[in-house]
C-alpha positions as CSV (number, residue, x, y, z in Angstrom):
1,M,0.0,0.1,0.1
2,T,3.2,2.3,-0.1
3,D,3.2,4.7,-3.0
4,T,6.4,6.3,-2.4
5,P,9.3,5.7,0.0
6,G,8.2,6.8,3.5
7,T,4.4,7.2,2.8
8,V,1.5,4.8,3.1
9,Q,-1.7,5.0,1.2
10,L,-4.7,4.9,3.6
11,A,-7.1,5.1,0.7
12,Q,-7.1,6.4,-3.0
13,G,-5.8,10.0,-2.8
14,L,-5.1,9.9,0.9
15,E,-1.5,9.6,1.9
16,A,0.2,9.6,5.2
17,T,3.8,9.1,6.4
18,A,5.1,5.8,7.7
19,E,5.9,7.7,10.9
20,F,2.4,8.8,11.1
21,V,1.0,5.1,10.7
22,E,3.7,3.7,13.2
23,E,2.7,6.1,15.7
24,H,-1.0,5.2,15.5
25,V,-0.2,1.5,15.6
26,Q,1.6,1.9,18.6
27,M,-1.4,3.8,20.0
28,Y,-3.6,1.2,19.0
29,K,-1.3,-1.5,20.9
30,N,-1.2,0.7,24.1
31,F,-5.2,0.7,24.2
32,H,-5.4,-2.8,23.4
33,Q,-3.3,-3.6,26.5
34,A,-5.3,-1.5,28.8
35,P,-8.9,-2.1,28.2
36,E,-11.4,-1.2,30.7
37,L,-15.0,-2.5,31.2
38,S,-18.2,-0.5,30.2
39,S,-18.8,2.7,32.2
40,E,-15.3,2.4,33.8
41,E,-13.2,3.7,31.0
42,H,-11.4,6.2,33.1
43,R,-7.8,5.8,31.8
44,T,-9.0,5.3,28.3
45,A,-10.8,8.8,28.6
46,E,-7.7,10.4,29.9
47,A,-5.7,9.1,27.1
48,I,-8.2,10.4,24.7
49,E,-8.2,13.6,26.3
50,A,-4.6,13.9,26.3
51,R,-4.1,13.1,22.5
52,L,-6.9,15.7,21.9
53,E,-4.9,18.2,24.0
54,E,-1.7,17.5,22.0
55,L,-3.5,18.2,18.7
56,G,-5.1,21.4,20.2
57,I,-8.8,20.2,19.5
58,E,-11.4,21.6,22.0
59,H,-12.9,18.8,24.2
60,F,-15.2,18.0,27.1
61,R,-16.7,15.1,29.2
62,S,-20.0,13.6,28.3
63,G,-21.7,10.7,30.3
64,K,-18.9,10.5,32.9
65,T,-16.4,8.5,30.7
66,G,-17.3,9.7,27.4
67,V,-15.2,12.3,25.6
68,V,-16.3,14.8,22.8
69,G,-13.7,16.5,20.5
70,L,-14.7,19.5,18.5
71,L,-12.5,19.9,15.4
72,V,-13.6,23.1,13.9
73,N,-12.2,24.5,10.5
74,G,-14.1,27.5,9.7
75,E,-17.8,27.7,8.2
76,G,-19.3,24.5,6.7
77,P,-21.1,21.3,7.5
78,V,-21.2,19.6,11.0
79,V,-20.5,16.0,11.0
80,G,-20.6,13.6,14.1
81,F,-18.3,10.7,14.1
82,R,-18.7,8.1,17.0
83,A,-15.9,5.6,18.3
84,D,-17.0,3.4,21.2
85,T,-14.4,2.6,24.1
86,D,-15.2,0.0,26.2
87,G,-13.8,-3.6,26.6
88,L,-15.1,-6.9,27.6
89,P,-14.9,-9.4,30.4
90,I,-12.9,-11.8,28.3
91,E,-9.6,-13.4,29.1
92,E,-7.5,-12.9,26.1
93,E,-6.0,-15.9,24.3
94,T,-4.4,-14.2,21.1
95,G,-0.8,-14.8,22.0
96,L,0.1,-11.4,20.8
97,D,3.1,-9.7,22.4
98,Y,0.7,-6.7,23.3
99,A,-2.0,-9.1,24.6
100,S,-4.1,-7.7,27.5
101,T,-3.6,-9.0,31.0
102,A,-5.7,-6.4,32.5
103,R,-8.6,-7.1,35.2
104,G,-11.6,-5.2,35.8
105,I,-14.5,-5.2,38.3
106,L,-17.9,-6.3,37.1
107,P,-21.2,-4.6,38.4
108,D,-21.7,-7.2,40.8
109,G,-18.3,-6.5,42.3
110,K,-16.6,-9.6,41.0
111,E,-13.2,-9.2,39.3
112,A,-12.9,-10.4,35.7
113,P,-10.1,-10.6,33.0
114,T,-10.6,-7.8,30.4
115,M,-9.9,-7.6,26.7
116,H,-10.6,-5.6,23.8
117,G,-12.4,-8.5,22.2
118,C,-14.9,-6.3,20.0
119,G,-12.2,-4.0,18.3
120,H,-13.1,-0.7,20.1
121,D,-9.3,0.0,20.6
122,T,-9.2,0.0,16.7
123,H,-12.1,2.5,16.6
124,I,-10.6,5.0,19.3
125,T,-7.3,4.8,17.3
126,A,-8.7,5.3,13.8
127,A,-10.9,8.4,15.1
128,L,-7.9,9.9,16.7
129,A,-5.8,9.3,13.6
130,A,-8.5,10.9,11.5
131,A,-8.6,13.8,13.7
132,A,-4.9,14.3,13.4
133,Y,-5.0,13.8,9.5
134,L,-7.7,16.4,9.1
135,D,-5.8,18.6,11.5
136,A,-2.7,18.5,9.3
137,H,-4.8,18.9,6.1
138,R,-7.0,22.0,6.9
139,D,-6.7,23.3,3.5
140,A,-8.7,20.2,2.1
141,W,-11.8,20.8,4.0
142,Q,-13.9,23.1,5.9
143,G,-16.7,22.7,8.8
144,T,-16.9,20.9,12.1
145,V,-16.3,17.1,13.2
146,V,-17.9,16.2,16.4
147,F,-15.8,13.3,17.5
148,L,-17.8,11.1,19.9
149,F,-15.6,8.8,22.0
150,Q,-18.6,6.9,23.4
151,P,-18.2,4.7,26.5
152,G,-20.6,1.7,27.6
153,E,-21.6,0.4,24.1
154,E,-21.5,-3.2,25.3
155,T,-24.1,-2.7,28.0
156,A,-26.2,-0.2,25.8
157,Y,-25.4,2.7,28.4
158,G,-23.1,5.0,26.8
159,A,-24.6,6.6,23.9
160,K,-27.8,7.4,26.1
161,A,-25.9,8.7,29.0
162,M,-24.1,11.0,26.7
163,V,-27.3,12.4,25.4
164,D,-29.0,12.7,28.9
165,D,-25.8,14.5,30.0
166,G,-26.7,17.2,27.7
167,L,-24.4,16.1,24.7
168,W,-26.3,18.2,22.0
169,D,-26.8,21.0,24.2
170,K,-23.0,21.4,24.4
171,A,-21.9,20.3,21.0
172,P,-23.2,21.7,17.6
173,R,-26.1,19.7,15.9
174,P,-24.6,17.5,13.2
175,E,-26.4,16.8,9.8
176,V,-25.3,13.2,10.2
177,V,-23.8,10.7,12.9
178,L,-21.3,8.3,11.3
179,A,-19.9,5.3,13.0
180,Q,-17.9,2.3,12.0
181,H,-16.7,-1.2,13.5
182,V,-14.1,-3.5,12.7
183,M,-15.0,-7.0,11.7
184,P,-13.4,-10.2,10.3
185,L,-13.3,-8.7,6.8
186,Q,-10.3,-8.3,4.7
187,A,-8.7,-5.0,4.8
188,G,-10.1,-2.8,2.3
189,K,-13.5,-4.2,2.3
190,F,-16.7,-2.7,3.8
191,S,-20.2,-3.8,4.7
192,L,-23.3,-1.7,5.0
193,R,-27.0,-1.8,4.1
194,P,-29.7,1.0,4.1
195,G,-32.5,0.7,6.6
196,N,-32.0,-1.6,9.9
197,M,-28.3,-2.2,10.0
198,A,-28.6,-4.3,13.6
199,S,-31.1,-5.9,15.6
200,L,-33.0,-4.4,18.6
201,A,-31.9,-6.2,21.8
202,D,-33.2,-6.6,25.2
203,S,-31.8,-8.4,28.2
204,W,-33.9,-9.4,31.2
205,K,-33.2,-11.2,34.5
206,I,-36.1,-13.3,36.0
207,T,-36.2,-14.4,39.4
208,V,-38.4,-17.3,40.3
209,R,-39.3,-17.6,44.2
210,G,-40.7,-20.7,45.6
211,R,-40.2,-22.2,49.1
212,Q,-37.2,-23.9,50.4
213,A,-37.3,-27.6,51.9
214,H,-35.1,-30.7,52.3
215,G,-34.4,-32.6,49.3
216,S,-35.9,-35.6,50.6
217,Q,-39.1,-33.7,51.4
218,P,-40.2,-32.3,47.9
219,E,-43.7,-32.1,49.1
220,S,-43.0,-29.4,51.4
221,S,-41.3,-27.3,48.8
222,L,-42.4,-25.1,46.0
223,D,-39.6,-25.9,43.7
224,P,-38.2,-22.8,41.8
225,I,-35.9,-24.8,39.9
226,V,-38.4,-27.0,38.1
227,A,-40.6,-23.9,37.4
228,A,-37.8,-21.9,36.1
229,A,-36.8,-24.9,33.9
230,S,-40.2,-25.3,32.6
231,M,-40.2,-21.6,31.7
232,V,-36.8,-21.9,30.0
233,M,-37.9,-24.7,27.7
234,R,-41.2,-23.1,26.9
235,L,-39.4,-20.1,25.9
236,Q,-37.8,-21.9,23.2
237,T,-41.2,-22.0,21.4
238,I,-41.4,-18.4,20.8
239,V,-39.4,-18.0,17.7
240,S,-40.3,-21.6,16.5
241,R,-44.0,-21.3,16.9
242,E,-45.1,-17.8,17.5
243,L,-43.3,-16.0,14.7
244,S,-43.2,-16.5,10.9
245,P,-40.1,-18.7,9.6
246,N,-39.4,-15.3,7.7
247,T,-39.0,-13.2,10.8
248,P,-35.5,-13.2,12.3
249,A,-35.5,-13.4,16.1
250,V,-33.5,-15.0,18.9
251,V,-34.3,-15.7,22.4
252,T,-31.4,-17.0,24.4
253,V,-31.1,-18.0,28.0
254,G,-27.6,-17.1,29.0
255,T,-27.4,-17.9,32.7
256,F,-29.2,-20.1,35.2
257,H,-28.4,-20.0,38.9
258,A,-30.2,-21.9,41.8
259,G,-29.1,-23.5,45.1
260,L,-26.1,-24.2,47.1
261,K,-26.3,-27.8,47.9
262,E,-27.8,-31.1,46.2
263,N,-29.8,-32.0,49.1
264,I,-31.8,-28.7,49.4
265,I,-34.5,-27.3,47.3
266,P,-33.9,-23.7,47.1
267,E,-36.0,-20.8,47.8
268,T,-35.0,-19.1,44.5
269,A,-33.9,-19.7,41.0
270,E,-32.8,-17.0,38.8
271,F,-31.9,-16.9,35.0
272,S,-31.2,-14.2,32.4
273,L,-32.2,-13.9,28.7
274,N,-31.2,-12.1,25.7
275,V,-33.5,-11.2,22.9
276,R,-32.8,-10.0,19.6
277,T,-35.6,-8.6,17.2
278,P,-35.8,-6.8,13.8
279,D,-38.2,-4.0,14.6
280,E,-40.5,-2.5,17.5
281,D,-43.4,-4.6,16.4
282,V,-41.5,-7.9,16.6
283,R,-39.9,-6.7,19.9
284,A,-43.3,-6.0,21.4
285,K,-44.6,-9.3,20.3
286,V,-41.7,-11.3,21.7
287,L,-41.3,-9.5,25.0
288,G,-45.0,-9.9,25.5
289,S,-44.8,-13.6,24.8
290,I,-42.1,-13.9,27.4
291,E,-44.1,-12.0,30.1
292,R,-47.1,-14.6,29.4
293,I,-45.0,-17.6,29.6
294,V,-43.1,-16.8,32.6
295,A,-46.4,-15.8,34.4
296,A,-48.4,-19.0,33.1
297,E,-45.7,-21.3,34.2
298,A,-45.3,-19.8,37.6
299,Q,-49.1,-20.2,37.9
300,A,-49.0,-23.9,36.9
301,S,-46.2,-24.3,39.3
302,G,-48.3,-23.0,42.2
303,I,-45.7,-20.1,42.8
304,G,-45.9,-16.3,43.0
305,A,-45.5,-14.1,39.9
306,P,-41.6,-14.0,39.2
307,G,-39.6,-10.8,39.4
308,I,-38.6,-9.4,35.9
309,V,-35.7,-6.7,35.7
310,E,-34.5,-5.2,32.8
311,I,-30.8,-5.4,32.3
312,N,-30.4,-3.2,29.2
313,R,-32.1,-2.2,26.1
314,F,-30.4,-1.5,22.7
315,P,-32.1,0.9,20.4
316,R,-32.6,0.4,16.6
317,L,-29.6,1.1,14.4
318,F,-31.4,2.5,11.2
319,N,-29.2,3.6,8.2
320,D,-30.6,6.5,6.4
321,A,-30.9,5.6,2.8
322,E,-29.6,8.8,1.3
323,H,-26.8,9.0,3.6
324,T,-25.8,5.3,3.2
325,E,-25.6,5.8,-0.7
326,R,-23.2,8.9,0.0
327,V,-21.0,6.9,2.4
328,T,-20.8,3.8,0.0
329,K,-19.8,6.0,-2.7
330,A,-17.2,7.7,-0.7
331,L,-15.9,4.1,0.1
332,Q,-15.9,3.1,-3.4
333,K,-14.1,6.0,-4.5
334,G,-11.3,5.2,-1.8
335,Y,-11.0,1.7,-2.2
336,G,-12.7,0.4,-5.4
337,E,-16.1,-0.4,-6.8
338,D,-16.3,-3.9,-5.4
339,S,-15.1,-2.9,-1.9
340,V,-18.5,-2.6,-0.4
341,I,-20.6,-5.5,0.3
342,I,-24.3,-5.2,0.9
343,A,-24.6,-6.3,4.7
344,P,-27.4,-8.7,5.7
345,L,-29.5,-7.9,8.8
346,G,-27.4,-9.0,11.4
347,M,-28.5,-10.1,14.8
348,G,-25.9,-8.1,16.5
349,S,-26.9,-5.0,18.2
350,E,-25.5,-1.4,18.7
351,D,-26.4,1.8,20.6
352,A,-24.8,4.4,18.2
353,G,-28.4,5.0,16.8
354,W,-29.4,6.9,19.8
355,L,-26.8,9.6,19.1
356,G,-28.8,10.5,16.1
357,D,-32.3,9.5,16.9
358,A,-32.2,11.6,19.9
359,I,-32.1,14.7,17.7
360,G,-33.8,13.5,14.7
361,V,-30.6,13.4,12.4
362,P,-29.7,10.6,10.1
363,V,-27.2,7.8,11.1
364,V,-24.8,5.8,9.1
365,F,-23.0,2.7,10.4
366,W,-20.6,0.5,8.5
367,A,-18.4,-2.3,9.1
368,F,-14.7,-2.4,7.9
369,G,-12.2,-5.1,7.7
370,G,-9.0,-5.4,9.8
371,F,-7.5,-8.6,8.4
372,A,-4.8,-9.7,5.9
373,E,-5.8,-11.5,2.8
374,A,-3.8,-14.6,4.1
375,A,-6.3,-14.9,7.1
376,F,-8.8,-16.2,4.8
377,A,-6.8,-18.5,2.7
378,D,-8.2,-22.0,2.0
379,G,-11.6,-21.0,3.3
380,A,-10.2,-20.0,6.7
381,V,-12.5,-17.5,8.7
382,P,-10.6,-15.6,11.7
383,A,-11.9,-15.5,15.0
384,G,-14.9,-13.1,15.2
385,N,-15.7,-10.2,17.6
386,H,-16.2,-11.2,21.3
387,S,-13.9,-14.2,20.8
388,P,-10.7,-14.5,23.1
389,Q,-8.8,-15.0,19.7
390,F,-10.1,-12.0,18.1
391,A,-6.9,-10.4,16.8
392,P,-7.2,-7.8,13.8
393,D,-3.9,-7.2,12.1
394,A,-2.5,-4.0,13.9
395,E,-1.2,-2.1,10.9
396,L,-4.0,-3.1,8.4
397,S,-6.7,-2.1,10.8
398,V,-5.5,1.2,11.9
399,I,-4.7,2.1,8.2
400,N,-8.1,0.8,6.9
401,G,-10.0,2.4,9.8
402,T,-8.4,5.7,9.4
403,G,-8.7,5.6,5.7
404,A,-12.3,4.8,5.9
405,A,-13.0,7.4,8.3
406,V,-11.1,10.2,6.5
407,S,-12.6,9.2,3.2
408,V,-16.3,9.4,4.4
409,L,-15.6,12.6,6.5
410,M,-14.1,14.3,3.4
411,E,-17.0,13.4,1.5
412,Y,-19.1,15.8,3.6
413,L,-16.4,18.3,4.6
414,G,-14.1,18.4,1.4
415,R,-13.6,21.8,-0.4
């Protein structure tokens, strides 16, 4: 990708020095080694602020650990650009010499290994590199970029927290909010679609309360384990029997906890579930079915109504058709006509949509590749996001993420 000695091609018509790329590759590795869990991104926010300070870019906090940078270059359009910043409770197994050994504290107070297992370290670095590139090439563009370094994406907390903290009272209103995400694609390839880009998501914790008794005296109990197990099994029929086969949806029970000893029927059983749906109508139907089944199974078991607590709720991520076409053309201009793949509707979820929906402005979200061609040799598929082996190529992901960010921003801001 090097055109002339000492330069690196970020995208067609966009070159950077080799030193620029190496600086940001090292920055990426530093972020990778120091992940922090959702809403605890204190050191990460401080590092972002320090870099914006070096660049002379005005910035402020939003949503406790969110950082907003305002890169202003005269009169012109205003564009928002989101990069999420949180890591995941995963023990890294990549074997990289810059692998994370960090630990974090979960909301329940337990300690957990922590990893940037979804590539948010790449997103931070690409956004900071794009800011540096645009700052160094002010003669090529005009307007304002609102860089949104957003915490808590993995818990659907961060975007809403920034909005609730008065984000759009402090920052200029953009005409569009842009966001990108590294995925197991070849570098130089992109994936997006108009309309729903990701699924809605809801996570609930359900507590079933019975009556404790000795294991040898089940007649004295109201067994919450049997009741909860019946609920779990019946919940599996929602997608298979209550929705059309053409309607994508997922109901997953991810945890189930009950009891401390094999000869005690416990008082409570608790399970949590995660639901993915394509739109608000299907969401309402599936969540209503869950409530109905849980209540009915409780009644059939002779126990009281279970307690239901919402853990998180992801909003829609809707790519505006007109702006999606504009972003697609910018990426094709930078990387070639065949660089953009029309994405299928994914069952993954994102909270970036809140940033635009909160003020009624369009959003465009795309995926970009961070892996070498060799990673796909002989039909191989590299480990994906949220895997302990997820390991984008450091240099290629920084180059591709930065090039894509600058290419799209220049589409809106270029002179």
